[in-house]
N, C-alpha and C positions, 0 to 999 in steps of 0.2 A: 392512269394506273394500269390500262390494259397491256400497254408495252412492257411495263415493269413486271407484269405477271406472266408474260409470254415465256413458254418453255420449248426446249428442243429435246427429242429423245435420242437414244444411241444410234439410231438409223438415219438420223438426219431430217425426219419428219417433224413438222412443228404443229404445236397445238396450243390450247389455253386452259388455264385453270390448273387442277391437280393432276398433271401428268406423272408418269412413273419415274421419269428421269428429271433430276434437278438441273436447271440451266445455271452454268457458271459465269460470272461477270468478272472483270478485272478493271482496275483504275487506269484511265488513260489521261494523258495531258493534252488539253485542248487549247488553242490559242484564243485570245480575246474572250475568254470566259465561256466558250461554246465547245461542245463535244464534237466528235467527228460526225459529220452527217451520214446517214445510212438507215437501212431498214431496221426498225426496233431501237434505234439510238435516241437518247433524249439529249437535247442541246442544253449545256449549262450545267449538267449534273456531274460530269466528269466520269460517267460510266459508259462503257461501250461493250457490245456483245463480242464474245470470242467465238470463232467459227466452230461448230460442233466437231467433235472428234468421232470420225466414223471408223469403226472397227469391222474388219471383214469377218463374216460368220458363215458357218456352214448353212446352206439353204434350209429354212424351217427351223433354225435354231438361233437364238440371240448369241452375241459374242461370248458372254460369260458362260452360257450353256454349252457352247461349242468347246470352249477350253476345258470345262470340267468333264465333258465327254471324252475328250482326248486323253486327259489324265486317267479317267477310269479305264480307257482302253489300254493304256500302257501298263497299268496295274494288273489288268487281267491277262496280259500276254498277247492280246490282239495287236497285230502290227500293221503298219502302213506298207504300201508297196516298196517304199525306199527301205524300210526296216527290213522287209523280207528279203530284198536283193542283198543288203549287207550281211544279214545272217547266213544266207546261202553261200555267199562268197567265202566268208570266214569258215563256215563248216567244211567247204571244199579244201580250204587250206589245212584245217585239222586233220582231214582224212589223208592228205597227202603227207603230212608230218607222222602219221601213225600207220595206217593201213598200207600206204604206198612207200614206207620209209625205206624198204630194201630194194625198190625198184629203180633201175637206171636205164638211161637211153644209150645204146651202143654207138656212140659217135667218135670213133677213134679210141679215145679214153672214156670210161663211163661218166655220164653227167646225171646228176640227180633228177629224177622226174619232178621233184618239187619246184625246180627253178621255172620251167615253162608254165607249170600249173599256177604258181604264185604271180608270175607275169601276166597270165591270161586273166586271173581274178582282178588284180589291180587295174588292168587296162579296161575291163569291163565295167568296174565301178567307177573309174575316172570318167568313162564315156557317159555314164548316167549322172555325173556330177556328185557322187557319194564319196569320192576320195579326192584329196588334194595334196599338193606338196607342202611341206613345212619350211618356211624360210630359213630358220636358225639351223635346222638340220642339214638343209641343202648347202648353206655356206660353210659349215664345219666339215661336211662330207667333202666338198670340193677342196678344202684346205688339207684335209688328212690324205685323200686319194692323191692330190698333187705332190705331196711330200713323199708318199710311198712310191709314186712312179718316178720321181727324180732319183731317189736312192737306188730303186730297182734298176734304172737305166745305167747308173753309174757302176753298179756291179757287173751288169751285162757287158758294158763297153770295157771297163777297166780290168775286172777279174776274169771276164770271160765265163761267169757263172750266172745262173738264174734262168728263169722260163717266163717268157711274154704271156704264155697261155695261163700260167698260174696267177700272174698279175691281173690279167684280164678277168679271170674267174672271180678274183677278190673284188675288183671294181664292180662287176655287174651284180654279184650276190649282195653286197652291202648297200646298193642303190635303193633296194626295197625298204630300207630303214628310214628313208626320207619322206615316207607318205603317211597320211593320216586320214581317218574317215571324217566326214563333214561333221561339224559341231552339233548339228541336229541329230546325229546318230550315236553320240557319246553315251547317251543313256543305255545303250545295248551291252556295255561291257559286262555287267554282272551276268547277263545271260550267256555271253560268250565264255566267261569263266566257268559257268555251270556246264555248258556243252562240252568244253574240254574235259572237265572232271567226269562227265557221263561217259565219254569215249574211254577214258583211262579206267573207270570202274569195269567196263566190259573187259578190257585186257587184264585187269587185275584179277578178275574172276577166272580168266582163262589161265593166267599164270599160276594161281593158286591150285587150280584143278591139274595143271600139268605136273606139279611136284607131288601132290597127294596120290594121284593114281600110279605114279612111279614108285612111291615109297610102299604103296599097297600091293605092288606087283601086278596090277591089272593091265598096265600098258607099258611098252617100252618106247622111248622117245623116237619120233620120226619127224624130220623137217618136212612138214606138209607143204610148205610154200615151194621149197625146192623140188619137190616131186611133181609138182603140176605146172610150174613156171619155167620157160626155157632159161638155161644158165646164162645166156648172154644178156638177159633182161634184169638180172639180179646182181647186186654188188658182191664182188669177191674180196677176199683178204680180211674180212672181219671174223672175230671169233663168235660166230652166231651161236653155235651149239657146243658147249663144254661142260664136263662134270663138275659137281659140287666140290669134289676133291679128287686127287689124282687116284685113278683106279676104281672110282665109283661108277656104277651104272646109272645113277640118277643125274640127269642133265639140268642145269640151272633153268629157271623160268625165263623165257623170253617172249611169251605170248605169240609166238611164231612170226610176228610181223616186224619185230624190232631187230636192228642189225646186230645187237649184242645184249646179253642180260644186263651189262653195266648201263647202257643207254636206257633199257627199260626201267631200271631202278631210278635213274635220274629224272625220267618223266613222271614216274610214281611220286617222287619226292616234290617235284614241281606241283603236281595235282594236289597233294597233301597241303602244301603251303597255301595253294590257292583257296582251299576250304577254310583254313585258318584266317586268312586275310578277309574273306567274306563274313566270317563269324556265324555261319548258318550250316545246318545239315552235318553236324559232327560225327555222325555215324559213318560218314564216308571216310573219315580219317582212319578208323579201325581197319576197314577193307585194304586201303592203300598201305597201311603199316604191315599187315600180314603178307600182302603181295611183295613188299619191299624185303621182307625176311626171305621170302621164297626165291629171290634172285641171288642170294648168297653172294653179293658183291658189296664192296665198301664205298664206292663213289656215290651211289644214291644216298647213303647215310651221311656222307660229307656234305652233299647239296642241302639235305634236310637240316643237318646241324648248323650249316652257315645261315640257312633262312631263319631257324629258330632264334639264333643270336641276334639277327636283325630285328625280328619281332620283339624280342626281350627289351632291346634298346628303345623301340618305338613305343611299347605299351607299358614299360615301367617294371619296377621290382615285384609287385604283387603278381602280375601276370607271369613273370619269370619264374617265381617260386612254384606257382601251380603247375606251369609247363614242366619244370624240373621233376616234380613228384610224379606227374603222369609219365613222363619220359623214363624215370627210373622203374616204374612198374612195368611199362612196355619192355624195357630192356631185360628185366628179369624173366618176363614171359618168353621173349625171343630166346634167351639162353637155355630155357627149359624145353624148347621145341627140339625136334630131331636135328635141325641144322644148327642148333646153339653152339655145340662144341666146335664146329667148323668156323663159325663166326668169331668165336673167342680165340681160336688159334690164329686168325688172321689179323689180330689187333696189332701185333708187333712186326708186320710184314715190311714196313718201311725201313726198319732197321736191319733187315736180313739181306745179305748180298744176293743179288740177282732174283729176289722174289718179284712177284707181280707189282706189289706196292713200291719197291725200290725202282723197278724199270719205269714206273710212271711218275713218281713223285720225288725221287732222289737223283738218280743218274742223269736224267735230262738237264737238271739244273747244274749238277757238276760238270757235265760236258760244256754247258754254256759259259761258266765261269773260267774253265780251263781254256776254252777258245779265245775268250777275251784277254786273258793273260798273254797268250802267244800271239794274238792278232788283235791289238788294241783298236786298230782302225775299223774292225767289224762292230765295235760298239756304236759307231756313228752311222755307218752305211748298211751294216748287216752283211750277209753272205749271198743274197740274192733270192728271189721268189722260188719256191719249190726245193730249196736246198735241204730243208729239214727232213723231208721225206727221203731224199737221196742219201743223206747221212744215216738215217735210220736203216735204210736197206743195206748200206755198206757195213754197219756194225753187225746186222743180223747175218750177212754173208760170211763175215769174218769170225764172229764169236757164237752165233746161233742165238744171241739174246735179242728179243724183240723190244728194243727201247722205244718209248712212246712219248713224243714231245706234245705236251699240252698246248692248247691254242695260244696262250699268252707267251709262253716260251718260244713256240714257233714264230710268232710275229716278230719278237725282238731278235731272234736268231737270223731271220731272213731279211728284215727291213731296218734294223738298228733301233736304238733307243729313241731318238728324237721323233721319227715318224711313228713309232708305236704309241708314244705319249699323245700325239695328235689323234691317232686312232682311238685311244681311250677317251679323249675328250668328245669325240664324235659320238661314241657309245653313251656317254653320260647325257649329252644333249638330245639324242635321238630316243633313248631307252629309259633313262632314269629320271631326268628332270621333268617334273609335272606328270610323273607316271601315275596311272590310275591304281596301281598296287605296287608301291616301291619294293616291298619285300620279294614279291614274285619276280619283279624286274631284276633286282640284284642277284637273286638266286639263279635266274636264267643266264645272266652274264657269267657268274661263277661257274655254272655248268660248262659253258662253252670255253671259258678261259683257263680253267683249272683242272677239272676232272675229264675233260674230253678235248680232243684235237680237232674241234669242229668248226673253226672259224671259216673254213672253206667248204664244210660239208652242209649244204643247204637243207638237206633232209633232217638235220638236227638244229642247226643254227636258226632256222626260221621259226622255231618255237617262240622266239622273241616277238613275232609279228601279232598273233592274236592275243598273247598274254601281257603285252606291254605297249609295243609300238604304235599299232593302229589306233589306239584309244588314248594316247597321251593327251592330256588336257582335262581328263575327268578323274577326280579323286574319290575312290570308294574305300580306301583303307586309311583310318585315321590313327595317328598316334595317341598315346595317353594324354598328352598336353593338349592336343587339339580337341579331344573329347571333353576334357575338363573345361576348356575354354567355352566350347559351344554350350555346355551345361550351364555355365554361369550366364552366358548371353541370353539363354532361353528361359532362365528362371525369373519370373517377373516379380518386382516389388522388393527384391533382396539387395539390389545393387543400384547405386545412384548412377545416373547417366554420366558419361565422361566429360561432358561440357554442359553448363547451364543453359537452358534454352529460354529465351525471353521473347514473348510475342508483344510487340508494341501495339498500343491502342491507336485509333486513327478515326478521323471524322472527314467525310468528303467536303471539300470546300469548292466554291465556284473556280472553275479552271481546271479542276481534276487533280489537285495536289493533295499530299497527305503528310 
């Protein structure tokens, strides 16, 4: 019986009697009525010992204690070296997207400083094994970029229009969407969300202060960044500083570092949606909402409205009703603010000829449809990369109207419908599918495709990386149906198992059968 009572502990050391770990046996089949010979095996019983499972453990800690210690460290915010590297890299990307958004490298035509920064961060993390390529994204990227290149070359050769530089910039910029952090680092995503929100809280406070001191007459707006940074290192051509209405001395909030108040408002809306998707620290929503009003632009409100619709679909009718009530109260408060009448007067801009809303959201689509009717072949091949900007410049030179083609319209106009559809498939695979926060991911795509012409502007486009792309595979935002299903699964004793479970009885017989 000594062999039958022999035990093995978790570290592989053996002993006798009442050890702390229970040795596990399994039934084996032995020929001629005998068990497999070996240490601790008894012939003829059909029982044989299983090799002990040895779990690696931190020195001085057993395996279970080491696992528990790691979980406590994650919960307390203590990070491993790998976690620290990833958080540092992502923080650098967030800095490039915000603090350095207006900075450009003077390489002939200005290149966003965000591109080399992101390339360096991804290269560093890949060198240390913390970033990998995603197979599905790489395949759809190759398909989409191949189609874009073919149609672009057709335009360049056949029409004599299009820019290879613009095409190359698109291919290089979008390549970053093919990368993911290592699966062991996916737990960092809520911390990344919170860090982005914290950055935006700082800028929200600056934006609010910008407007308040101007209304109080304490300070007149000065572009501080332009006064200290050489002009050739900053992007030109953006409406970085312009008044809340024609003739007003008060300049819209841009927190000094954003290329336009409209882009500032879109990032604020994204941060607000990030808070809602996390479901924590709701006080941040109030700060972002006040700063959003101080930008006095409609594009951020559009991004927020789109994101709230997605959340309403995902979280159900009750959440939608509550959100509608809060939104109505916030809307009334905004209208009662000093900028309320200005916001109210802009609600019908899209229907006013040559207004800002019309130049952004009506006339570009009218131009696209008119072009298709006069040149049906452009539906298939487009007009060539870079042509949207040339058309916009030509219209401005002729009429003085700054027509602005949004990202999606620009893509279809330059590359045609088939290639643009493939580009959309790539964005779905790389950004939305298995996204950690689908609402934020969809809102970020909406930002780039509809409210901004930033599919080639890496300083804006790359907001997709920390808020969606790099952490695809971890789900932190749950829909109402997912929440209900999990509650059902986690409620013991109220629901029967999906399949009956039968445990057969058995008696060991000579030869080890059962």
